[in-house]
C-alpha positions as CSV (number, residue, x, y, z in Angstrom):
1,M,-17.9,71.9,12.4
2,K,-19.8,71.8,15.9
3,T,-21.0,68.5,15.1
4,T,-17.8,66.6,14.4
5,L,-16.2,68.3,17.5
6,K,-19.2,66.8,19.8
7,K,-18.4,63.2,17.9
8,L,-14.3,63.9,18.5
9,S,-15.2,64.7,22.4
10,R,-17.2,61.7,22.3
11,Y,-14.6,59.5,21.1
12,I,-12.1,61.2,23.5
13,A,-14.4,60.0,26.4
14,V,-14.3,56.5,25.5
15,V,-10.9,56.2,24.9
16,I,-10.5,57.7,28.5
17,A,-12.8,55.0,29.9
18,I,-10.7,52.2,28.2
19,T,-7.6,53.5,29.6
20,L,-8.9,53.7,33.0
21,I,-10.6,50.2,32.5
22,F,-7.3,48.5,31.6
23,I,-5.4,50.7,34.3
């Protein structure tokens, strides 16, 4: 469960980074 949460957190961070680049 913890590993999944960490993976999800990293995925969210990537999405935010891409969003900031496109803005």
